[in-house]
C-alpha positions as CSV (number, residue, x, y, z in Angstrom):
1,M,-34.1,270.9,94.7
2,S,-33.7,269.3,98.0
3,E,-31.4,270.9,100.5
4,V,-28.1,268.4,101.7
5,K,-28.6,268.3,105.5
6,S,-25.5,268.2,107.6
7,I,-25.2,267.3,111.3
8,Q,-22.6,268.3,113.7
9,V,-21.3,265.3,115.9
10,T,-19.4,265.4,119.1
11,L,-18.0,262.5,121.0
12,V,-19.0,263.2,124.7
13,R,-18.3,259.8,126.2
14,S,-15.0,257.6,126.2
15,L,-14.5,254.9,123.6
16,S,-12.2,252.7,126.0
17,G,-14.2,249.6,127.2
18,R,-17.0,249.8,124.5
19,K,-17.8,247.1,121.8
20,K,-15.4,247.0,118.9
21,N,-18.2,247.5,116.3
22,H,-19.2,250.6,118.4
23,Q,-15.5,251.9,118.3
24,A,-15.6,251.4,114.7
25,C,-18.7,253.4,114.2
26,A,-17.1,256.4,116.0
27,R,-13.9,256.0,113.8
28,G,-16.0,255.8,110.7
29,L,-17.6,259.1,111.6
30,G,-14.0,260.8,112.1
31,L,-14.2,260.8,115.8
32,R,-10.9,259.9,117.5
33,R,-10.8,261.7,121.0
34,M,-13.2,263.0,123.4
35,H,-14.9,266.4,122.8
36,Q,-13.9,266.4,119.1
37,S,-16.8,267.4,116.8
38,V,-17.2,266.6,112.9
39,I,-19.8,267.9,110.4
40,V,-21.1,265.1,108.3
41,T,-23.7,265.0,105.8
42,A,-27.0,263.2,106.9
43,T,-27.0,260.1,104.8
44,P,-29.0,257.0,105.9
45,A,-25.4,255.1,106.4
46,I,-24.4,258.1,108.6
47,S,-27.9,258.1,110.4
48,G,-27.5,254.5,111.2
49,M,-23.9,254.9,112.6
50,V,-24.9,257.9,114.8
51,R,-28.2,255.9,116.0
52,K,-25.9,252.9,116.8
53,I,-23.8,254.8,119.2
54,D,-26.0,257.8,120.2
55,Y,-25.3,257.2,123.9
56,L,-21.8,258.3,123.1
57,L,-22.4,261.4,120.9
58,K,-24.0,264.9,121.1
59,V,-25.7,265.7,117.6
60,E,-26.7,268.9,116.3
61,E,-28.2,270.0,112.9
62,V,-26.0,272.6,111.1
63,S,-27.8,275.1,109.0
C-alpha cells in the first residue's frame, strides 16, 4: 500500500497587497494569519495551490 504523505505549510509572508487568487489559495489551505501552520495531505490539488503561492510559504514534509 502507498503511504499517504502529509506536508506542514506555514504562512511566513503577509497576504495583504497580494493578488486575490493568491489570497484565496492561502485560505483554501486553511491559512489565515502570519506564522500559522497547518498539516494537509499532499494531493495534486493541494500541491498546485502550494506551488502557486510558494513565495509566501514554508513547506516541510511530515512523517
